[in-house]
PyMOL Python script that loads the backbone (N, CA, C, O; Angstrom):
from pymol import cmd

cmd.read_pdbstr("""\
ATOM      1  N   MET A   1      68.330 132.066  92.439  1.00  0.00           N
ATOM      2  CA  MET A   1      69.088 132.655  93.295  1.00  0.00           C
ATOM      3  C   MET A   1      70.317 133.248  92.144  1.00  0.00           C
ATOM      4  O   MET A   1      70.507 132.735  91.042  1.00  0.00           O
ATOM      5  N   ASN A   2      70.881 134.136  92.554  1.00  0.00           N
ATOM      6  CA  ASN A   2      71.843 134.607  91.290  1.00  0.00           C
ATOM      7  C   ASN A   2      73.073 134.627  92.290  1.00  0.00           C
ATOM      8  O   ASN A   2      72.964 135.182  93.383  1.00  0.00           O
ATOM      9  N   PHE A   3      74.327 133.964  91.864  1.00  0.00           N
ATOM     10  CA  PHE A   3      75.522 133.971  92.878  1.00  0.00           C
ATOM     11  C   PHE A   3      76.805 134.593  91.676  1.00  0.00           C
ATOM     12  O   PHE A   3      77.676 133.954  91.086  1.00  0.00           O
ATOM     13  N   SER A   4      76.545 135.768  91.643  1.00  0.00           N
ATOM     14  CA  SER A   4      77.298 136.600  90.876  1.00  0.00           C
ATOM     15  C   SER A   4      78.484 136.869  91.752  1.00  0.00           C
ATOM     16  O   SER A   4      78.186 137.379  92.832  1.00  0.00           O
ATOM     17  N   THR A   5      79.720 136.655  91.548  1.00  0.00           N
ATOM     18  CA  THR A   5      80.917 137.350  91.939  1.00  0.00           C
ATOM     19  C   THR A   5      82.157 137.587  91.205  1.00  0.00           C
ATOM     20  O   THR A   5      82.307 136.799  90.271  1.00  0.00           O
ATOM     21  N   ASN A   6      83.163 138.515  91.370  1.00  0.00           N
ATOM     22  CA  ASN A   6      83.873 139.096  90.360  1.00  0.00           C
ATOM     23  C   ASN A   6      85.400 138.573  91.069  1.00  0.00           C
ATOM     24  O   ASN A   6      86.333 139.349  91.271  1.00  0.00           O
ATOM     25  N   ILE A   7      85.425 137.203  91.368  1.00  0.00           N
ATOM     26  CA  ILE A   7      86.763 136.522  91.501  1.00  0.00           C
ATOM     27  C   ILE A   7      87.776 136.266  90.516  1.00  0.00           C
ATOM     28  O   ILE A   7      87.349 135.597  89.575  1.00  0.00           O
ATOM     29  N   THR A   8      89.162 136.638  90.430  1.00  0.00           N
ATOM     30  CA  THR A   8      89.982 136.905  89.508  1.00  0.00           C
ATOM     31  C   THR A   8      91.463 135.524  90.556  1.00  0.00           C
ATOM     32  O   THR A   8      91.771 135.335  91.733  1.00  0.00           O
ATOM     33  N   PHE A   9      91.800 135.082  89.521  1.00  0.00           N
ATOM     34  CA  PHE A   9      92.798 134.101  90.628  1.00  0.00           C
ATOM     35  C   PHE A   9      94.369 134.425  90.067  1.00  0.00           C
ATOM     36  O   PHE A   9      94.632 134.794  88.923  1.00  0.00           O
ATOM     37  N   SER A  10      95.275 134.211  91.079  1.00  0.00           N
ATOM     38  CA  SER A  10      96.083 134.749  91.379  1.00  0.00           C
ATOM     39  C   SER A  10      96.854 134.194  89.793  1.00  0.00           C
ATOM     40  O   SER A  10      96.848 133.021  89.419  1.00  0.00           O
ATOM     41  N   GLU A  11      97.453 135.301  89.064  1.00  0.00           N
ATOM     42  CA  GLU A  11      98.522 134.494  87.949  1.00  0.00           C
ATOM     43  C   GLU A  11      99.344 133.354  88.334  1.00  0.00           C
ATOM     44  O   GLU A  11      99.595 132.605  87.390  1.00  0.00           O
ATOM     45  N   GLN A  12      99.808 133.033  89.406  1.00  0.00           N
ATOM     46  CA  GLN A  12     101.036 131.941  89.570  1.00  0.00           C
ATOM     47  C   GLN A  12     100.047 130.672  89.918  1.00  0.00           C
ATOM     48  O   GLN A  12     100.313 129.484  89.734  1.00  0.00           O
ATOM     49  N   ILE A  13      99.099 131.108  90.349  1.00  0.00           N
ATOM     50  CA  ILE A  13      97.866 129.918  90.926  1.00  0.00           C
ATOM     51  C   ILE A  13      96.792 129.689  89.812  1.00  0.00           C
ATOM     52  O   ILE A  13      95.925 130.538  89.601  1.00  0.00           O
ATOM     53  N   GLY A  14      96.846 128.876  89.320  1.00  0.00           N
ATOM     54  CA  GLY A  14      95.268 128.686  88.090  1.00  0.00           C
ATOM     55  C   GLY A  14      94.739 127.703  88.446  1.00  0.00           C
ATOM     56  O   GLY A  14      94.968 126.722  89.153  1.00  0.00           O
ATOM     57  N   TYR A  15      93.673 128.276  87.600  1.00  0.00           N
ATOM     58  CA  TYR A  15      92.590 127.619  87.622  1.00  0.00           C
ATOM     59  C   TYR A  15      92.173 126.114  87.867  1.00  0.00           C
ATOM     60  O   TYR A  15      91.068 125.684  88.200  1.00  0.00           O
ATOM     61  N   LEU A  16      93.266 125.472  87.632  1.00  0.00           N
ATOM     62  CA  LEU A  16      93.289 123.627  87.705  1.00  0.00           C
ATOM     63  C   LEU A  16      93.690 123.252  88.686  1.00  0.00           C
ATOM     64  O   LEU A  16      93.571 122.097  89.095  1.00  0.00           O
ATOM     65  N   ASP A  17      94.430 124.467  89.443  1.00  0.00           N
ATOM     66  CA  ASP A  17      95.418 124.279  91.026  1.00  0.00           C
ATOM     67  C   ASP A  17      93.990 124.516  91.641  1.00  0.00           C
ATOM     68  O   ASP A  17      93.559 123.422  92.005  1.00  0.00           O
ATOM     69  N   ILE A  18      93.212 125.386  91.864  1.00  0.00           N
ATOM     70  CA  ILE A  18      91.939 125.370  92.656  1.00  0.00           C
ATOM     71  C   ILE A  18      90.995 124.499  92.638  1.00  0.00           C
ATOM     72  O   ILE A  18      90.306 124.345  93.647  1.00  0.00           O
ATOM     73  N   LEU A  19      90.750 123.682  91.378  1.00  0.00           N
ATOM     74  CA  LEU A  19      89.680 122.755  91.362  1.00  0.00           C
ATOM     75  C   LEU A  19      90.621 121.578  91.615  1.00  0.00           C
ATOM     76  O   LEU A  19      90.030 120.603  92.079  1.00  0.00           O
ATOM     77  N   PHE A  20      92.199 121.387  91.391  1.00  0.00           N
ATOM     78  CA  PHE A  20      92.310 120.249  92.097  1.00  0.00           C
ATOM     79  C   PHE A  20      92.037 120.034  93.584  1.00  0.00           C
ATOM     80  O   PHE A  20      91.569 119.023  94.105  1.00  0.00           O
ATOM     81  N   PHE A  21      92.547 121.563  94.372  1.00  0.00           N
ATOM     82  CA  PHE A  21      92.586 121.699  95.515  1.00  0.00           C
ATOM     83  C   PHE A  21      91.005 121.497  96.455  1.00  0.00           C
ATOM     84  O   PHE A  21      90.650 120.803  97.408  1.00  0.00           O
ATOM     85  N   THR A  22      90.391 122.476  95.610  1.00  0.00           N
ATOM     86  CA  THR A  22      89.067 121.895  96.165  1.00  0.00           C
ATOM     87  C   THR A  22      87.949 120.944  96.022  1.00  0.00           C
ATOM     88  O   THR A  22      86.768 121.052  96.349  1.00  0.00           O
ATOM     89  N   LYS A  23      88.678 119.874  95.388  1.00  0.00           N
ATOM     90  CA  LYS A  23      87.963 119.010  94.903  1.00  0.00           C
ATOM     91  C   LYS A  23      88.461 117.730  96.043  1.00  0.00           C
ATOM     92  O   LYS A  23      87.655 117.033  96.661  1.00  0.00           O
ATOM     93  N   HIS A  24      89.824 117.628  96.138  1.00  0.00           N
ATOM     94  CA  HIS A  24      90.621 117.009  97.178  1.00  0.00           C
ATOM     95  C   HIS A  24      90.254 117.011  98.033  1.00  0.00           C
ATOM     96  O   HIS A  24      89.610 116.081  98.519  1.00  0.00           O
ATOM     97  N   LEU A  25      90.595 118.375  98.726  1.00  0.00           N
ATOM     98  CA  LEU A  25      90.689 118.684 100.049  1.00  0.00           C
ATOM     99  C   LEU A  25      89.228 118.306 100.496  1.00  0.00           C
ATOM    100  O   LEU A  25      88.996 117.837 101.610  1.00  0.00           O
ATOM    101  N   ALA A  26      88.227 118.552  99.515  1.00  0.00           N
ATOM    102  CA  ALA A  26      86.514 117.988 100.230  1.00  0.00           C
ATOM    103  C   ALA A  26      86.805 116.649 100.359  1.00  0.00           C
ATOM    104  O   ALA A  26      86.825 116.326 101.547  1.00  0.00           O
ATOM    105  N   ILE A  27      87.075 115.599  99.482  1.00  0.00           N
ATOM    106  CA  ILE A  27      86.966 114.321  99.720  1.00  0.00           C
ATOM    107  C   ILE A  27      87.885 113.720 100.948  1.00  0.00           C
ATOM    108  O   ILE A  27      87.573 112.707 101.573  1.00  0.00           O
ATOM    109  N   MET A  28      88.888 114.385 101.159  1.00  0.00           N
ATOM    110  CA  MET A  28      89.626 114.257 102.579  1.00  0.00           C
ATOM    111  C   MET A  28      88.801 114.468 103.436  1.00  0.00           C
ATOM    112  O   MET A  28      88.167 113.561 103.976  1.00  0.00           O
ATOM    113  N   ILE A  29      88.678 115.586 103.684  1.00  0.00           N
ATOM    114  CA  ILE A  29      87.806 115.776 105.114  1.00  0.00           C
ATOM    115  C   ILE A  29      87.115 115.021 105.179  1.00  0.00           C
ATOM    116  O   ILE A  29      87.169 114.223 106.115  1.00  0.00           O
ATOM    117  N   LYS A  30      86.012 114.931 104.063  1.00  0.00           N
ATOM    118  CA  LYS A  30      84.463 113.736 104.456  1.00  0.00           C
ATOM    119  C   LYS A  30      85.320 112.597 104.601  1.00  0.00           C
ATOM    120  O   LYS A  30      84.577 111.943 105.333  1.00  0.00           O
ATOM    121  N   SER A  31      86.234 111.941 104.464  1.00  0.00           N
ATOM    122  CA  SER A  31      87.147 110.892 104.676  1.00  0.00           C
ATOM    123  C   SER A  31      87.439 110.639 106.030  1.00  0.00           C
ATOM    124  O   SER A  31      87.818 109.521 106.379  1.00  0.00           O
ATOM    125  N   GLY A  32      87.281 111.683 106.926  1.00  0.00           N
ATOM    126  CA  GLY A  32      87.794 112.315 108.030  1.00  0.00           C
ATOM    127  C   GLY A  32      89.249 112.869 108.668  1.00  0.00           C
ATOM    128  O   GLY A  32      89.410 113.037 109.876  1.00  0.00           O
ATOM    129  N   ILE A  33      90.204 113.106 107.726  1.00  0.00           N
ATOM    130  CA  ILE A  33      91.480 113.308 107.439  1.00  0.00           C
ATOM    131  C   ILE A  33      91.741 114.651 108.256  1.00  0.00           C
ATOM    132  O   ILE A  33      90.966 115.329 107.582  1.00  0.00           O
ATOM    133  N   PRO A  34      92.082 115.268 108.896  1.00  0.00           N
ATOM    134  CA  PRO A  34      92.068 116.454 109.418  1.00  0.00           C
ATOM    135  C   PRO A  34      92.592 117.484 108.218  1.00  0.00           C
ATOM    136  O   PRO A  34      93.160 117.177 107.170  1.00  0.00           O
ATOM    137  N   ILE A  35      92.155 119.038 108.791  1.00  0.00           N
ATOM    138  CA  ILE A  35      92.547 119.572 107.892  1.00  0.00           C
ATOM    139  C   ILE A  35      93.694 120.215 107.236  1.00  0.00           C
ATOM    140  O   ILE A  35      93.801 120.589 106.069  1.00  0.00           O
ATOM    141  N   THR A  36      94.628 120.278 108.325  1.00  0.00           N
ATOM    142  CA  THR A  36      96.079 120.471 108.206  1.00  0.00           C
ATOM    143  C   THR A  36      96.588 119.417 107.459  1.00  0.00           C
ATOM    144  O   THR A  36      97.335 119.638 106.506  1.00  0.00           O
ATOM    145  N   GLU A  37      96.271 118.312 107.784  1.00  0.00           N
ATOM    146  CA  GLU A  37      96.649 117.318 107.436  1.00  0.00           C
ATOM    147  C   GLU A  37      96.314 116.753 105.775  1.00  0.00           C
ATOM    148  O   GLU A  37      96.974 116.012 105.046  1.00  0.00           O
ATOM    149  N   ALA A  38      95.534 117.170 105.645  1.00  0.00           N
ATOM    150  CA  ALA A  38      94.699 117.105 104.090  1.00  0.00           C
ATOM    151  C   ALA A  38      95.385 117.956 103.280  1.00  0.00           C
ATOM    152  O   ALA A  38      95.843 117.551 102.212  1.00  0.00           O
ATOM    153  N   ILE A  39      95.549 119.350 103.728  1.00  0.00           N
ATOM    154  CA  ILE A  39      96.608 120.864 103.157  1.00  0.00           C
ATOM    155  C   ILE A  39      97.841 120.101 102.993  1.00  0.00           C
ATOM    156  O   ILE A  39      98.151 120.087 101.801  1.00  0.00           O
ATOM    157  N   ASP A  40      98.500 119.587 103.581  1.00  0.00           N
ATOM    158  CA  ASP A  40      99.952 119.474 103.537  1.00  0.00           C
ATOM    159  C   ASP A  40      99.823 118.118 102.469  1.00  0.00           C
ATOM    160  O   ASP A  40     100.751 117.896 101.690  1.00  0.00           O
ATOM    161  N   ASP A  41      98.836 117.402 102.488  1.00  0.00           N
ATOM    162  CA  ASP A  41      99.177 116.105 101.923  1.00  0.00           C
ATOM    163  C   ASP A  41      98.796 116.828 100.338  1.00  0.00           C
ATOM    164  O   ASP A  41      99.452 116.471  99.359  1.00  0.00           O
ATOM    165  N   ILE A  42      97.864 117.695 100.223  1.00  0.00           N
ATOM    166  CA  ILE A  42      97.713 118.285  98.248  1.00  0.00           C
ATOM    167  C   ILE A  42      99.059 119.076  98.393  1.00  0.00           C
ATOM    168  O   ILE A  42      99.697 118.999  97.343  1.00  0.00           O
ATOM    169  N   LYS A  43      99.683 119.799  99.345  1.00  0.00           N
ATOM    170  CA  LYS A  43     100.886 120.312  99.147  1.00  0.00           C
ATOM    171  C   LYS A  43     102.131 119.909  98.406  1.00  0.00           C
ATOM    172  O   LYS A  43     102.992 120.429  97.697  1.00  0.00           O
ATOM    173  N   GLN A  44     101.707 118.315  99.083  1.00  0.00           N
ATOM    174  CA  GLN A  44     102.958 117.523  98.285  1.00  0.00           C
ATOM    175  C   GLN A  44     103.132 116.946  96.991  1.00  0.00           C
ATOM    176  O   GLN A  44     104.076 116.374  96.446  1.00  0.00           O
ATOM    177  N   GLN A  45     101.350 117.409  96.458  1.00  0.00           N
ATOM    178  CA  GLN A  45     101.256 116.232  95.338  1.00  0.00           C
ATOM    179  C   GLN A  45     101.170 117.238  94.153  1.00  0.00           C
ATOM    180  O   GLN A  45     100.958 116.860  93.000  1.00  0.00           O
ATOM    181  N   THR A  46     101.322 118.355  94.454  1.00  0.00           N
ATOM    182  CA  THR A  46     101.091 120.007  93.266  1.00  0.00           C
ATOM    183  C   THR A  46     102.361 120.114  93.163  1.00  0.00           C
ATOM    184  O   THR A  46     103.133 120.013  94.117  1.00  0.00           O
ATOM    185  N   LYS A  47     102.808 120.408  91.550  1.00  0.00           N
ATOM    186  CA  LYS A  47     104.007 120.843  91.136  1.00  0.00           C
ATOM    187  C   LYS A  47     104.400 122.466  91.244  1.00  0.00           C
ATOM    188  O   LYS A  47     105.521 122.947  91.414  1.00  0.00           O
ATOM    189  N   ASN A  48     103.209 123.105  91.101  1.00  0.00           N
ATOM    190  CA  ASN A  48     102.961 124.667  91.202  1.00  0.00           C
ATOM    191  C   ASN A  48     103.928 125.345  92.243  1.00  0.00           C
ATOM    192  O   ASN A  48     103.180 125.808  93.105  1.00  0.00           O
ATOM    193  N   ALA A  49     105.184 125.615  92.564  1.00  0.00           N
ATOM    194  CA  ALA A  49     105.454 126.323  93.697  1.00  0.00           C
ATOM    195  C   ALA A  49     105.041 127.278  94.261  1.00  0.00           C
ATOM    196  O   ALA A  49     105.107 127.436  95.480  1.00  0.00           O
ATOM    197  N   SER A  50     104.645 127.911  93.617  1.00  0.00           N
ATOM    198  CA  SER A  50     103.711 129.144  94.452  1.00  0.00           C
ATOM    199  C   SER A  50     102.545 128.779  94.920  1.00  0.00           C
ATOM    200  O   SER A  50     102.041 129.295  95.918  1.00  0.00           O
ATOM    201  N   PHE A  51     102.035 127.896  94.269  1.00  0.00           N
ATOM    202  CA  PHE A  51     100.912 127.314  95.448  1.00  0.00           C
ATOM    203  C   PHE A  51     101.131 126.481  96.398  1.00  0.00           C
ATOM    204  O   PHE A  51     100.512 126.376  97.457  1.00  0.00           O
ATOM    205  N   GLN A  52     102.354 125.651  95.880  1.00  0.00           N
ATOM    206  CA  GLN A  52     102.777 124.947  97.726  1.00  0.00           C
ATOM    207  C   GLN A  52     103.134 126.054  98.891  1.00  0.00           C
ATOM    208  O   GLN A  52     102.664 125.842 100.009  1.00  0.00           O
ATOM    209  N   LYS A  53     104.033 127.357  98.659  1.00  0.00           N
ATOM    210  CA  LYS A  53     104.210 128.356  99.151  1.00  0.00           C
ATOM    211  C   LYS A  53     102.332 128.936  99.956  1.00  0.00           C
ATOM    212  O   LYS A  53     102.222 129.123 101.167  1.00  0.00           O
ATOM    213  N   VAL A  54     101.470 129.062  99.256  1.00  0.00           N
ATOM    214  CA  VAL A  54     100.173 129.519  99.777  1.00  0.00           C
ATOM    215  C   VAL A  54      99.738 128.310 100.596  1.00  0.00           C
ATOM    216  O   VAL A  54      99.328 128.490 101.743  1.00  0.00           O
ATOM    217  N   LEU A  55      99.801 127.120 100.085  1.00  0.00           N
ATOM    218  CA  LEU A  55      99.306 125.977 100.997  1.00  0.00           C
ATOM    219  C   LEU A  55     100.044 125.964 102.223  1.00  0.00           C
ATOM    220  O   LEU A  55      99.476 125.564 103.239  1.00  0.00           O
ATOM    221  N   THR A  56     101.486 126.431 102.274  1.00  0.00           N
ATOM    222  CA  THR A  56     101.953 126.180 103.657  1.00  0.00           C
ATOM    223  C   THR A  56     101.467 126.739 104.587  1.00  0.00           C
ATOM    224  O   THR A  56     100.977 126.201 105.580  1.00  0.00           O
ATOM    225  N   THR A  57     101.591 128.359 104.263  1.00  0.00           N
ATOM    226  CA  THR A  57     101.151 129.369 104.555  1.00  0.00           C
ATOM    227  C   THR A  57      99.450 129.268 105.123  1.00  0.00           C
ATOM    228  O   THR A  57      99.277 129.870 106.183  1.00  0.00           O
ATOM    229  N   ILE A  58      98.749 128.883 104.795  1.00  0.00           N
ATOM    230  CA  ILE A  58      97.347 128.174 104.829  1.00  0.00           C
ATOM    231  C   ILE A  58      97.349 127.153 106.177  1.00  0.00           C
ATOM    232  O   ILE A  58      96.535 127.108 107.100  1.00  0.00           O
ATOM    233  N   SER A  59      98.102 126.658 106.034  1.00  0.00           N
ATOM    234  CA  SER A  59      98.411 125.257 106.842  1.00  0.00           C
ATOM    235  C   SER A  59      98.691 126.062 107.987  1.00  0.00           C
ATOM    236  O   SER A  59      97.768 126.122 108.800  1.00  0.00           O
ATOM    237  N   LYS A  60      99.823 126.751 108.280  1.00  0.00           N
ATOM    238  CA  LYS A  60     100.241 127.258 109.622  1.00  0.00           C
ATOM    239  C   LYS A  60      99.528 128.198 110.014  1.00  0.00           C
ATOM    240  O   LYS A  60      99.814 128.467 111.181  1.00  0.00           O
ATOM    241  N   ASP A  61      98.651 128.902 109.565  1.00  0.00           N
ATOM    242  CA  ASP A  61      97.942 129.850 109.872  1.00  0.00           C
ATOM    243  C   ASP A  61      96.412 129.421 110.848  1.00  0.00           C
ATOM    244  O   ASP A  61      95.830 129.933 111.804  1.00  0.00           O
ATOM    245  N   ILE A  62      96.165 127.982 109.823  1.00  0.00           N
ATOM    246  CA  ILE A  62      94.955 126.930 110.545  1.00  0.00           C
ATOM    247  C   ILE A  62      95.603 126.819 112.506  1.00  0.00           C
ATOM    248  O   ILE A  62      95.110 127.198 113.568  1.00  0.00           O
ATOM    249  N   VAL A  63      96.972 126.059 112.109  1.00  0.00           N
ATOM    250  CA  VAL A  63      97.016 125.398 113.268  1.00  0.00           C
ATOM    251  C   VAL A  63      97.814 126.747 114.229  1.00  0.00           C
ATOM    252  O   VAL A  63      98.219 126.616 115.384  1.00  0.00           O
ATOM    253  N   ASN A  64      97.876 127.752 113.568  1.00  0.00           N
ATOM    254  CA  ASN A  64      97.903 129.087 115.090  1.00  0.00           C
ATOM    255  C   ASN A  64      96.852 129.852 115.391  1.00  0.00           C
ATOM    256  O   ASN A  64      96.750 131.044 115.681  1.00  0.00           O
ATOM    257  N   GLY A  65      95.811 128.662 115.234  1.00  0.00           N
ATOM    258  CA  GLY A  65      94.357 129.227 115.504  1.00  0.00           C
ATOM    259  C   GLY A  65      93.404 130.264 114.347  1.00  0.00           C
ATOM    260  O   GLY A  65      92.241 130.617 114.541  1.00  0.00           O
ATOM    261  N   GLN A  66      93.958 130.494 113.554  1.00  0.00           N
ATOM    262  CA  GLN A  66      93.102 130.895 112.111  1.00  0.00           C
ATOM    263  C   GLN A  66      92.141 130.186 111.725  1.00  0.00           C
ATOM    264  O   GLN A  66      92.153 128.958 111.819  1.00  0.00           O
ATOM    265  N   SER A  67      91.315 130.763 111.306  1.00  0.00           N
ATOM    266  CA  SER A  67      90.134 129.698 110.402  1.00  0.00           C
ATOM    267  C   SER A  67      90.776 129.610 109.718  1.00  0.00           C
ATOM    268  O   SER A  67      91.901 130.075 109.540  1.00  0.00           O
ATOM    269  N   PHE A  68      89.783 128.594 108.879  1.00  0.00           N
ATOM    270  CA  PHE A  68      90.535 128.081 107.385  1.00  0.00           C
ATOM    271  C   PHE A  68      89.925 129.329 106.259  1.00  0.00           C
ATOM    272  O   PHE A  68      90.641 129.843 105.399  1.00  0.00           O
ATOM    273  N   GLU A  69      88.314 129.712 106.500  1.00  0.00           N
ATOM    274  CA  GLU A  69      88.035 130.913 105.858  1.00  0.00           C
ATOM    275  C   GLU A  69      89.066 132.077 105.601  1.00  0.00           C
ATOM    276  O   GLU A  69      89.568 132.502 104.560  1.00  0.00           O
ATOM    277  N   GLU A  70      89.175 132.374 106.683  1.00  0.00           N
ATOM    278  CA  GLU A  70      90.318 133.680 107.102  1.00  0.00           C
ATOM    279  C   GLU A  70      91.718 133.150 106.608  1.00  0.00           C
ATOM    280  O   GLU A  70      92.545 133.916 106.114  1.00  0.00           O
ATOM    281  N   SER A  71      91.871 132.219 106.718  1.00  0.00           N
ATOM    282  CA  SER A  71      93.159 132.353 106.061  1.00  0.00           C
ATOM    283  C   SER A  71      93.063 131.694 104.620  1.00  0.00           C
ATOM    284  O   SER A  71      93.991 132.107 103.925  1.00  0.00           O
ATOM    285  N   LEU A  72      92.655 131.252 104.287  1.00  0.00           N
ATOM    286  CA  LEU A  72      92.060 131.638 102.592  1.00  0.00           C
ATOM    287  C   LEU A  72      91.902 133.406 101.926  1.00  0.00           C
ATOM    288  O   LEU A  72      92.402 134.022 100.986  1.00  0.00           O
ATOM    289  N   ARG A  73      91.240 133.615 102.667  1.00  0.00           N
ATOM    290  CA  ARG A  73      90.835 135.559 102.408  1.00  0.00           C
ATOM    291  C   ARG A  73      92.236 136.124 102.339  1.00  0.00           C
ATOM    292  O   ARG A  73      92.527 137.045 101.576  1.00  0.00           O
ATOM    293  N   THR A  74      93.079 135.556 103.143  1.00  0.00           N
ATOM    294  CA  THR A  74      95.088 136.506 103.242  1.00  0.00           C
ATOM    295  C   THR A  74      95.592 136.132 102.523  1.00  0.00           C
ATOM    296  O   THR A  74      96.588 136.793 102.227  1.00  0.00           O
ATOM    297  N   SER A  75      95.366 134.954 101.765  1.00  0.00           N
ATOM    298  CA  SER A  75      96.309 134.085 101.054  1.00  0.00           C
ATOM    299  C   SER A  75      96.534 134.529  99.872  1.00  0.00           C
ATOM    300  O   SER A  75      95.746 135.368  99.434  1.00  0.00           O
ATOM    301  N   ASP A  76      97.460 134.169  99.189  1.00  0.00           N
ATOM    302  CA  ASP A  76      97.814 134.598  97.326  1.00  0.00           C
ATOM    303  C   ASP A  76      96.650 133.861  96.773  1.00  0.00           C
ATOM    304  O   ASP A  76      96.319 134.327  95.682  1.00  0.00           O
ATOM    305  N   ILE A  77      95.819 132.724  97.221  1.00  0.00           N
ATOM    306  CA  ILE A  77      94.724 131.997  95.746  1.00  0.00           C
ATOM    307  C   ILE A  77      94.077 133.198  95.014  1.00  0.00           C
ATOM    308  O   ILE A  77      94.154 133.338  93.794  1.00  0.00           O
ATOM    309  N   VAL A  78      93.446 134.038  95.827  1.00  0.00           N
ATOM    310  CA  VAL A  78      92.346 135.048  95.084  1.00  0.00           C
ATOM    311  C   VAL A  78      93.015 136.459  94.998  1.00  0.00           C
ATOM    312  O   VAL A  78      93.798 136.867  95.856  1.00  0.00           O
ATOM    313  N   GLN A  79      92.721 137.021  94.124  1.00  0.00           N
ATOM    314  CA  GLN A  79      93.324 138.382  94.071  1.00  0.00           C
ATOM    315  C   GLN A  79      91.402 138.919  94.337  1.00  0.00           C
ATOM    316  O   GLN A  79      90.411 138.210  94.161  1.00  0.00           O
ATOM    317  N   SER A  80      91.462 140.406  94.806  1.00  0.00           N
ATOM    318  CA  SER A  80      90.288 141.084  95.034  1.00  0.00           C
ATOM    319  C   SER A  80      89.950 141.963  93.987  1.00  0.00           C
ATOM    320  O   SER A  80      88.923 142.638  94.055  1.00  0.00           O
TER     321      SER A  80
END
""", "prot")
cmd.dss("prot")
cmd.show_as("cartoon", "prot")
cmd.util.cbc("prot")
cmd.orient("prot")
């Protein structure tokens, strides 16, 4: 299988921010922490102000009924 994608990350949000986010989110969800609580905890730990704003928006979107996938798609994490 070949999974080739053309993903470019936002200039304000680096590769390491995304790596930290995905790794820690997966661990927290596997341990039973609700996704919005996990995102909020990660937001408090990151030092990147742009990433904190994006995580705030993602968390609010989920609370308002949007799926995690859709909230990521409309966030500034990944640029098309």
